[in-house]
C-alpha positions in Angstrom: 0.0 0.1 -0.1 1.4 3.4 -0.9 2.1 5.9 2.1 -0.7 8.4 2.3 -0.4 12.0 0.9 1.4 14.4 3.0 -0.8 16.5 5.4 -0.3 20.3 5.3 -0.6 22.4 8.2 -1.5 26.1 8.2 -0.3 27.5 11.3 -1.9 30.5 12.6 -3.1 32.9 9.5 -5.3 35.1 11.4 -6.0 38.8 11.1 -3.8 39.7 14.2 -0.9 39.5 12.6 -2.1 42.7 9.8 -3.3 44.5 12.9 0.6 44.4 14.0 1.9 44.8 10.9 -0.6 48.5 10.8 0.9 49.0 14.0 4.2 49.6 12.6 5.4 46.2 13.3 8.0 45.2 10.5 7.4 41.7 9.1 9.9 39.6 6.3 8.6 37.8 3.5 5.3 39.6 2.1 4.5 36.8 -0.3 4.1 34.5 2.7 0.2 34.4 2.4 0.4 34.3 -1.3 2.8 31.1 -1.1 0.3 29.7 1.8 -2.7 30.0 -0.8 -0.5 28.0 -3.3 -0.3 25.5 -1.1 -3.9 25.1 -0.2 -4.8 25.4 -3.8 -2.3 22.1 -4.4 -3.2 20.0 -1.4 -7.2 20.9 -2.4 -6.3 19.3 -6.3 -4.2 16.5 -4.8 -6.8 15.6 -2.1 -4.3 15.5 0.2 -5.5 16.2 4.2 -5.5 19.6 5.8 -5.1 20.9 9.0 -5.6 24.5 10.2 -4.4 25.8 13.4 -5.9 28.7 14.8 -4.1 30.2 18.2 -6.9 31.3 20.6 -5.5 33.9 23.5 -5.5 33.6 27.1 -4.1 36.9 28.4 -6.6 39.8 29.1 -4.7 42.0 26.0 -4.0 39.3 23.6 -4.6 40.1 20.0 -6.0 36.5 19.8 -9.1 36.3 21.8 -11.7 35.0 20.4 -13.7 38.3 21.1 -11.5 40.2 19.4 -11.0 40.7 15.4 -7.7 39.6 15.5 -8.9 36.0 15.9 -10.1 35.9 12.5 -8.5 33.5 9.7 -7.6 35.6 7.0 -10.0 35.1 4.3 -7.9 34.0 1.7 -6.4 31.1 4.1 -10.1 30.1 5.7 -10.7 26.6 5.8 -13.3 24.7 3.7 -16.1 22.5 4.2 -14.6 19.3 6.0 -10.8 20.8 6.6 -10.5 20.9 10.4 -10.0 23.8 12.4 -7.2 22.8 15.4 -7.6 25.9 18.1 -4.6 25.6 20.6 -3.8 27.7 23.4 0.0 27.8 23.4 3.0 27.9 20.6 3.0 23.9 19.6 -0.6 22.7 17.9 0.5 19.6 19.5 0.1 20.4 23.3 -3.9 20.3 24.4 -4.9 19.6 21.1 -6.3 16.0 19.1 -3.8 17.1 16.4 -1.7 14.3 16.7 -4.5 11.7 17.5 -5.8 12.6 14.1 -2.9 12.6 12.3 -1.8 9.1 13.7 -5.3 8.1 12.8 -5.3 8.7 9.1 -1.3 7.4 9.4 0.2 10.1 8.3 3.9 10.3 8.6 4.9 13.7 6.8 3.9 17.3 7.8 4.0 20.4 5.3 4.3 23.1 7.7 3.4 27.1 7.1 2.3 29.9 8.8 3.2 32.2 11.5 5.1 33.3 12.9 8.3 31.7 11.9 10.0 31.5 15.5 7.2 31.1 17.7 4.5 28.7 16.8 5.6 27.4 13.7 9.0 26.9 14.9 7.4 25.4 18.2 5.2 23.0 16.1 8.0 21.8 13.9 10.3 20.9 16.5 7.5 18.8 18.3 6.6 17.3 15.0 10.0 16.2 14.4 10.4 15.1 18.0 7.4 13.3 17.7 8.5 11.1 14.9 6.9 12.7 12.0 9.0 13.8 8.7 8.1 17.5 9.1 8.8 19.7 6.1 9.1 23.3 7.2 8.1 25.7 3.9 10.2 28.7 3.8 8.8 30.8 2.1 5.0 30.1 3.3 5.9 31.5 6.8 7.2 34.9 8.2 7.9 36.6 11.5 8.8 40.3 13.0 11.6 42.7 14.2 12.1 41.9 17.6 13.9 43.3 20.4 16.1 41.2 22.1 17.6 40.5 25.9 20.3 43.0 24.9 18.1 45.8 23.8 19.6 45.2 20.1 16.8 45.1 17.2 16.5 41.7 15.7 15.8 42.1 11.9 12.5 39.9 11.1 15.1 38.5 8.0 18.2 37.6 10.6 15.4 36.0 12.8 13.7 33.9 9.9 17.2 32.6 8.8 18.0 31.6 12.1 14.7 29.4 12.6 15.2 27.6 9.5 18.7 26.9 10.3 17.9 26.0 13.9 15.3 23.6 12.5 17.2 22.1 9.9 18.3 18.4 9.6 17.6 17.7 13.0 13.7 19.1 13.3 13.0 18.9 9.5 13.8 19.5 6.1 13.5 23.1 4.8 11.6 23.2 1.5 10.0 26.0 -0.9 6.4 26.1 -2.0 7.6 24.9 -5.5 9.1 21.6 -4.4 6.3 21.0 -2.2 3.6 21.6 -5.0 5.9 19.5 -7.7 6.5 16.8 -4.9 2.5 16.3 -4.6 2.4 16.4 -8.8 4.7 13.8 -8.8 2.7 11.8 -6.5 -0.8 12.4 -8.4 1.0 10.6 -11.5 
């Protein structure tokens, strides 16, 4: 029996990040959401499973509280009928959710991970996927992050944070891939 198709894990593509950007936070990879849209179309066309992950804030000032506009998923990345939504309250999509159970029940071994932000929920979910024995693939052009102030008070550019996160994950926790590589791989499996 052939291996099942990979699953696409779309992490936290929510309006809160648009609000952060509108408030002046600077991000990298402005085409990331467009690449996520490409991945969603390819996975839907191939009949491969898609899991949408949504962050639910727990702190009173969180932009991810369900009662706030930031909780909503960006329209272009919204789930379609039958695509499950996993709601998490911490960085990892595996903690406090049934994601692992769902994946194991479907014999899914390969996870293609995209979304926001590279160095928070995407990284944590990817690390845990690798630790749990999944073949994790992180799509470098379908994730993004923001500039951050470090412990030393120095500003670290989103591009540098993104690159370092990918470097930290590469080879040990995941294989770093591009959207085009993933789509080509899906097409090859369908032939």
